[in-house]
N, C-alpha and C positions, 0 to 999 in steps of 0.2 A: 478132187477138190472142187471141180466145177459143179458137182451136185449141191454143195453148200452155197455156191453162188446162185444157182437156180432157186434154191430155197429162199435166199435173201431177196431176190427179185420178186418172187411170189409174195413174200411178206410185205415188201414196199408197195407193190401193186394193189394188194388187198387194203392196206391202210389208206392209200390214195383214193381208192374207189369208195371206201366206207366214209371217208371225210367228204367226198363229193356227194355222197348220198344225202347228207343233211342239206347241202347247198342246192340239190336238185329240186327241193320243195315238192316231194311226191311225184317226181318225173315231170314236173310242169315247166322246168327251165331246161332248154336244149343243151347247152354246153356242159353243165354239170352232169346231166343225164348221160350224155355221150361218154364222159369221163368215167362214170360209174360202170357202164357197160364194157368199155375198153379195159378198165382196170381189173374187173372181175374175170374177164376172158384171159387176160395176161396172167393173173394170179393163178387161176386153175390150170392153165397150160404149163406154167413153170413148176407148179406143185406136182403135176403129173410127171414131168421130167425128173423131178427129185425122187419120186417113188420108184424109179428104176434101180436105185442103189441104196436108199435109206428106207428102213422099215416104215410102213404106213403109220403105226402108232407113234413112233418117234418123230417122224416128219410132221404129223398133224399136231402133236403136242407143242413142238417148237413153233410151227406156223400160227396156231391159234393163240398160244401163250404170248408170243412176241406181238401178235396182232392186237390182243387185248391191251397190253401195256402201251404200245405205240398209239393206238387210237384213243386211249384215255389221255395220253399226253397231248395228242393233237387236239382233242376236245378242249383241253385246258388252255393250250396256246392259241388256237384259232377261234374258238367259240366262247371262251371265258367260263367254261364249266369248272366247277369246284372239285378239287380232289381232297377229301377229308382224310383223317387218320386211318379209318377202316379201309378206304379205297387204296391208300398207299400201302398199308399192310397187305391187302389182298394182292396187289401187284408184286410186292416183294415175295410173297409166297408162290406166286405163279413163276416168277423168274427162278426162285430157288428150286421149285419142282422140275423145271426144264433142265437146270444145271445138274441136279441129282440124276435125272434120266440119262443125260449125256455123259457124265463123268463116271458114274458108278454102275449103271445097268448093263447087263450082258446083252440085253435086247437092242442096245444102241449100235449103230454102225460106226465103230471106231476106226 
């Protein structure tokens, strides 16, 4: 079960780092830049721990899919970016794809 916790930490760290990337203003602002670096190091470290037990394709699909959806929501909440109907549909399809992989695929680590 801790492998899923590692994956959750990797996702949250990646979303935090990507959110800070916008605030870093091209790495010209110190604290957001440090958050970007620390976040990505943390994300890749915990993703690597996840890959000990979860197949790479499944782990990456979940990591990237959840990251896309969460960073889109963060952009909407934090930066006032619009999410139109096609964006929402795309996020729904990403989440649906991750669920199909996890619930029905024999490649998934059940």
